[in-house]
N, C-alpha and C positions, 0 to 999 in steps of 0.2 A: 670695347667693355663685356664681351660675357666673361672677363679673369676678370674684373672688379668687384661684381657683385655679391656672388659668392664667395669669394676669398672675402670680405667685408664680415660678409655673417662670422663666417670661419673665424676671423682673427678676432672677436669679440666671444665670442664661446671658448676659443683655444688658451686666449691672455685674460679672459677678465672674469671665467668661473672658476679655475683653481682658488681666484682672491672670496671671490662669493662666499665658495662653500669652508674656508675658513674663515671667515666671516661668521659665519653661522654656528660652527663649531665651538665660537669664543663668545656667543649670547649678545644680548643685544640690552645697553641700554646702561653698560658697564665705562666705568670710566676708560677713557683711552689712554696707553698703555705706549706710551714713546718712545719710552727706555727699550724698550723691546723689538721697537723698530731700526736697524745701521742704517739710516741713509746717509747719516752723517759721514766727515773725513776718516772718523774712526773706524767707521765697517771698511772703509776701501782702506785704511791703514791695517787694517786684521787680515784682506783678502790678503793682500800683497805679502804680509809676512807667511803667512800658512798657506796657503793654498797652491800648487801646483802650476800654475801660469806664472809664467816671466813677464814681472811687471815691474816699468819704472812710473815714478810722481813727482810731481813738481805742485806747487801751490803755491798762492799770489803773492804771501809773504819772503817766502825764494825769491820771487821773479820781482819783486820791488827792492828786497834786501841787496840785486847784483844787479840791476837797474839797467833792464832788458830789455830795451826798446822794441822788438815785435816778438809777435808768436815765431821764427823765423826763429831767431837768436834764442828761445827759450827754449825750443826744439833742442836745437845744436850742442846746449848741453849736457841732454839727458844724455846717459850712457848707452852706447852701442847707436843711435840716431845722429844722420847725416842729412843737413837743407841745402840743397843749392839752385837759385833760381834760372829757370828754364831761359830759354834766348826769350821767350814774349811772356803770353802768360800763363802764369801758373810757376808749381816747385817740382823738384825731381826730393824726393823722402828714400831715404835709405836706413831699415834696419838694420841690422844686425850685418853687415857687409854687403847687401844684396842690390844688386846694380839695376831688376826693372822695372819697367814704366808704369805707372800705374795699377801698382800691385798694392799696398799701403792704405787703407778704407780711415776717410779722415769724420771723426762726429761731432757735432756740435749739440750741447746736452743731448747727448744719445741717438740724432738725427743724422742722416747722413750727409754729409756737406760733398761729396766728389761722384757720388754715384750717376750723373750727368754721364751721358754716350762718349761724350769725348773724354773725361777720364779725369780733366784736369783739376786743382785746385790752385788758388789764390789766397795761401792764407795771410797777405795784407788784408785781405779784406775786415781779418780780425780784426778789430781794436785790442792792444795787451794791454790795457789798463781796464778793460772788461773777463777781464780770466781768472777764475778761481782758482782753475789748477788744471792738467793738461796729464793725464796717466797715457801711458803707451803699452800694449801689449803686444809681445813680443813673439812670434810663431812658433809653434801651433797655438793658433786664436782661441779662445772661445764660442763657436761657432754661434753661439743666440745672439751675440754681438750687434749680426748681420751681415750678409754676402757681401764680396771681395777685398775682403782682409788675407789675402792669401801670403801675403808676405810681410803681415801686424796691421796693428789698430790703433790710431791716437783719437781720446776721445776729451774732447777741453769742453770745460764747463764755466759757466758765470757763476759770479761770486755770488750769486742769489741763485743759482739751483739748489743750493744745499741746504736745507731748512735748517739744520744743527750750526750754523755758520751764524757768530753776533752778527749784531745788528751795529753799525755806526748810529751814536745818539746827535748824530748833529750834521746839516748839511756839509760836503766838502768837494773840493773843486781843486782840480790839478794843475797843471799849466806846465808844459814843453817845449823848451824851441833850443833846438841847434844845426852846427853848422859845420860843411868839412871840406874833406879835398875835393876835387872835381866838379866842381859849385855844385854841390850838395846843402840843403837845405831840408829841413824839418820844422813840424808843428804840432801838438797835440791839444787840445783838451777837454776834459769833462768832468761833471758835477754830479754827485750821485746825493739826493737826498731822500732821509725815509720821509715815508707816511705811516697814518696810525697804524695799516696791516699790513705794511707789505714795504717800497720802495719803487723811483724812479731815476731812469741813471738815462743822462744826456751826453755823448762823445763825436770827439768831432776830430779830424788831421789830416793832413798836406802834405807831399813832399815833392822834390823836384831835386832831378841829381843831369848834369850835363854827359858825364860817363868819360872814359879816357877816351876810347875809341870813337870814330866818326857814328853818326847816328845808333849814337849807343843811351840816348835820353831819354830819360823819363817823367811824366807827371804822375802824380796822383794824389789822390783825396775819397774822402768815405765819412758819411757820419753814419752813428748807429745809437737807435732808443731804446730804452728795456724800464719794461714797469712788470712788477710785480706782483701781487698779493695773496695773504693768507683767509683764505674762506671759511676756515673755523674748522672743529673736527677734522685734522688731521688733511685739510685739503687744499689745496691751489692754484695758482692760475697764474702762468706766466709770459708774459710777450713781449718780441723781438725786433727791430726793423732795422735793416742794414740795406747803406746803398754804397756806393764804390764806382770811380771812374776812375781811370787809368789810358794815359795816349805813354806808346814807348815807340822807338825803333829800334826797325831788325836786321842791324846788322851784316850776320851772316857769319860760317868761318871764311879764314882768311884765306879761304882757295876758292872758297863760293863767293863774295864776299855780295850784300846787296845795300849800294850805300842810301839810294829811295827807298829801300822798302820800311813801312810803316804799321801800328798799329794803333783798333782804339776797343778800347774795352769799356762796357757796362757793365754792370749786375746790379738787380737790386732781390734781396731774401725779403718773406716773410717766415717769424718761428710762432708758433704757441703751442704751450706744454701745460697740462692740465694732470698734478700726481695728486695720491690722496693716498689715506689707510685702509683697511679694512680687522677687523679686530685689534689688537695687539701682534700680532704677526707676519701679516700681509700689506704689499704695496701697491701699485698701479700708478703707470705715466702715459699719458697719450698724447703724442706730434704730431699736429697738425703744422705741416708748411708749407712752401714753394719760393721759389728761384726764377727770376726774368731775365734773361741775359742777350748780348749784342754783341757781337764782335764783327769788329771792320777791319780786314787782313787786304792791304795794299802791295802787290807785289811790284817788285826791281821793274817790273815793262813798265807798270801804271795800271795796268785790270786791277778792281778792289772786289774780292770776295766776302759776303756778308754770311755771318751762319749768327740765327733768333735758336731759342732753344728754351722753351718755358715746359717747366718742372712742378709736379703736383706729389706727395704727397702723404700716408698715412703710418706711423711708427707708433704701436704698443707694445710695453710690454709690465711683466708683473713678476712680484717675487714674492715666497714664504719661505722663515723660518721655523724650526721649533723651536720652544720651548728652551730646550735645554741646548741649540746650536747646534743637536745629532744629526738630524736635515734638510738641506735647505733646495727648494724648487724655481729656478727662472725661466719665463716664458716670455715671446718675443714675438710678434708679428709685422712685418711690413707689406705697402703696399704703392708704389711710383706708374707715374704716368708720366712720360720725356716727351714732347714734340719738338722734332727737329726739323728744322729748312737754313738750309744750305746752299750757296749762287750755285756751286761744284758740282755736287751728289745728290740736291734735290732734297725731298721732303722725305725725313721718319717718324717713329715711332716707335718707344719699347714701354710695353707692360711688364712692369716686372713687381710677383707678388712672393713671399717667403713666409715660412715659420721655424721657428725654432727652440729648445727648451736644453735644459741643465739641471742635472742633480749628482748635487752635492753630500759627499756623506762620510761623519767622520768615527773613527774606532777609535779612541784613547790616540795619541798620539800618531795616529794616519790618518790621511782625507784621500778619498776616494773620488773622482768627478768624472763623468761624461757626457756629452751632449748630443743631438743631433739635428741637423734643418734639411728645409727642402725646399728649393726657390724654382720659382719658373717663369720665365719669359718670352716673351710675344714673339720673339724673330729667334731663339734658341728654344731648347728643347730644356729637358728639368734638369736642376743641379744641389745634387747629394751632399751633404754636408757632417765630419763626424769632430770630433776633439774628446778626448780622455787625459787624464791625467792624476796621479800618486806623490803625494809628497808625504815622508816621515820626519816629526819632528826627535831627530836624537835627545837632544838636550839639550841646556849650555849657551842656546841662542844657536847651537847646528842644525841646518836642515837638508834631507835631502830629497830634489824634484825631478821627475819622468812625464814627458807629457808623447803626443803623437794625435796627427790629425789628418783629415782629409778637406779637402775642398776644391771647387771648382768653380774656374772664372773666366768669363765671359769675353770677348774683346770688346774694346769700347770703341766709341762713334769713332774717334780719330782714330785710330787703328784700323777699323775699316772697311773708311770715307778720306776724309780727311780730317787731320790733324789740328788741333785749337794754337798750340804750341810753335813757336819760328814766322816764319815763315811759308806760304804755302812753293817758293822756291827752292823750301830746303826738304821738305817734308810729302810723300805719298800716303794714302793708305792702301789697302786690299782688302777686297770686299769678300773673298774667299777664307779664312781666316778661319779655324777652330778655337774649339775652348777651351783652355788649358787645364789639364788634371794634374792638383799637387798635393805631394806624401811627402809629410815632416815629421820632426820628430824631435825633441832635446833630450839631454838628462842633465842634470845643475844637482854642484853642491858649495851648499852658502853655509856663512854665517855671518850672523847679524846679532852686535851684541842692543845699538837703538839705531835711532834716526842718523846720525853721527858717523858710525861706523858698523860696516860691511862691509863682504868682502865674496864676491859669486864666482866661480869656473864654470863654464857650462860648454858642454859636446851637442853640436847640429847637424840634422844634414836633411838637405829639400832635395825629393826627386821632380820630374814633369814630365809628364809629356804632352807631346805636340804644346810647346814651350815658344810663345813668342818673343821672336827675337827681330832685330835689323840692321840689314844688312845697307851697302850703299855700294848704288851701278857707279857705272861710266861715264853718268850722264851726273853724279855729284848729286845726287839726291837719294833720302832713306827713304826705307821702304820694308814693312813687317812681315816677315814670314814665319813660318810655322817648324820650328825645330823638334825633327821624330823624339828626341827622350834626353835632359840635361840634367846632371846633380851638380850639388853644389854642399862643402859639409866645411864643417873646419872647429876651432876653439875660442869662445871669448872668455876674455877676463873683467870684470866690469870689480873696482873698489871707489868707497868712500870713505878716509878716516880724517878725525879731526885732531891735531898735536896739539893739543893744549887749545886753550880759549880765542887765540889768535893767528891759529895757523892751520891751515888744512891742507886736503888733494882729493882731487875725485877726476877718474877716468876707466879710462875701455881699452881694451888690446883685444882683436882679431886678427886669425890667421888661419887663410882658408883656402880651398882648391875647388876647383868646379870644373866641369868639361861639357862639349855638344859632341852628346855623341855622334852625329854623322860626321863627323869631321876631325874630333878630336883635339877644336880650340878653347879656348876660356867660352867663358857668357863676358860680354861687355859689361862695362863697368863695376868688374867685379874682380878689386886688389886682392895679390894675396895678405897683404897684410896692410893692416889702420891703428896708427894708434893716435891716442885724443887723452891727453894729460892736461886740467886745469891746478894749480897750485893759488889759493885762496891766502891773503894776508891782513893782519888790522895792526900797522906801526903803530910808535907809540904816539903819533899825531893822535890829538884827540878826534876820533872818529872816524878817520880816515880806511876807506875799503880799498882793496887792491888785489887786481887777478893777473897773471901769466896763463895762456896758454899755448901750447904745442901742439903741433896736428902733422903726421906723417903719413904719407898713403904711395903705396906701392906703384909700380908702373903696370896699366891697366889698360887695357881696348875700347874702342869706343864703337865696333860695329863685328857683329858675329863676326868673321871671314878673316877677326885678327890679321888683317893686313899691316905689316909693318910702319907703315908709312903713315898711317895713324894712330897709332899708338899715342898714346899720353905717358907721360915720362915718372919717375916717382918726386915727389916732394918734400919741402918740410918749410910750415910756415909759425912763427911766432905772435900771436896778438898780447897787447896790452890793454888792463882797462883798472880807470881808479876814480872813485864815488870819493868826494868831500863834503859834510853839511857844514851851512850855511847859515846864517841869520841876517835875511837883507828887510830893513823895515819893519823887524817885527815878523816879515813871515817865515814860514821852513823852507829851508831849499838847498837843492846839493849840486854843488858841479860835479861836470862827469867829465872826464877825456878819453876817447877808444884809440887805440892804434893796432892798427889790421895790417899783417904782415909785415912785420918791422924792419925784417933784411929782404924786402923786394925781392919778395924769389919769382923767376923765372916759370910759370907751371900754365897750364891748362883749367878752366873749369870744367870742360864740354871740349870734345876735339875741334880743333879752329877757334875758340872761344876763350883767348888768354885773360889772367885775373889781371885787374887795377892794376897790380902791385902794393906799393906802402902805401898807404892812408890811415887821415885823422879824423876825427868827427870831435866837438866839445860842444859844451849844451849847458842849460838849467831844467831843473828841475825843481816849481812852487807848489808849495799846498799851502792854503787855507780856507 
């Protein structure tokens, strides 16, 4: 507790005082100039266009029009982002070709989702129906957003989190029913009702799949309640509650299968967010949140390990923008306490506190940005961070960008002691791990005519001291260790281009190289070439929408020693999706069909975990 009390006072002074000063400068009693506050989607779009950071954004309109069924799917279509389900709880998220585990920070309305010590995040617990936008910050990321984002930051916001969004004038209910290959059945329902000064939304979903392999079945379900209210004077209160339950088999890799291993995962989350405006040029927000998690992990031998995790956190943010747009200041502070009780490794706790700031300065066609932060955890030392960037608007839609950053990544609970993903038969922790220290930079040249026409080429490099990598011992068990030094560099090409009104394409190409200096091998799960291309069309048939996606991934290794026997071969897959609008008994409906791995390519998602091959899903969306 000695760390928490002084920090809370510091957080209040550091985050809210600048906004109070701005309010004083603007006087009292005048009209609140909401037009000066750029907290709407337009401000984010302006930030993406003109600031140095490499940012991708997806809004709910595109999510609905492309019939994305989950947050994982929505992230997977964003340029340079890849999402793969882990063997158990959570997902492996890769940004710009990185194969590191746990280096991506996921935020929900600005608060960390995966800062828990074991470092995992199950995106399935967030129903796609409540998502308003997804923003991806590629490394080096702005440090004021929070610690733990050495490989990128993903911020998921609810539709109501942006006060500039128009409200629905009538209640709306959406129902989705779908079924597919290997016993897959899905269903979800959501209902949103406008209130006099806000709105309320309730959603529920459930899913079952048998899987192709033995003991690869999964049952999951969850519910979400959202409530928000405008309090007047630019103030706003939002409350979210989420519950999620999943039970699945843990089949293990083919060379160390565990046909009787099982996992049961339960998570309850609470989020509250209070936001407001100071004067006409400053805003603030405070997030109070908590997670309660229980995981039961039954091994092949029959022994059941349990993990109980309780996290409470407070995060504050404040920003100010000068009236002429020449300056902007952003401040943030965070304090979390995480309590862990694991049957194998005992009780552990971690208190983390940090402060961050960023200054943006415009000089005509130039934008200069710089940020600093410092974090302190109870089981590790201070962790400094910095970010800087420079952009030059050349004219006619052309822009050059340059970024550099430094961050410290402390090991997660799973890396130190016992992971929560996969089975305890497959992975062990290492309590002797040190922090990672990461330097990163990128340089980009971009052309952007509008949202539907843009091209970008980026050079990037990441150098990591004491990088945490995994090796597999003679018992066929993975364990993390610190490598002395690693590097990764490459070229990223991204594009989105509309060819008329009925045809468009978007995609990314990553060409990279990497090395672990200890022995000269490549970093695990770091392919040299990765290509994602999506072609979208609207055929003459009224309302029909069609997508074809091609994905290529070159060969890669699953562990740090680069054992040829554990290499993942290259692969090429083709996916198809079609959506057709219908009218059923006066209801607005859509019939959709999705086909994955059309040509039944034989490849492994992770070492020893083969893809299910050709599979299909079809269903109906109803709105009333």
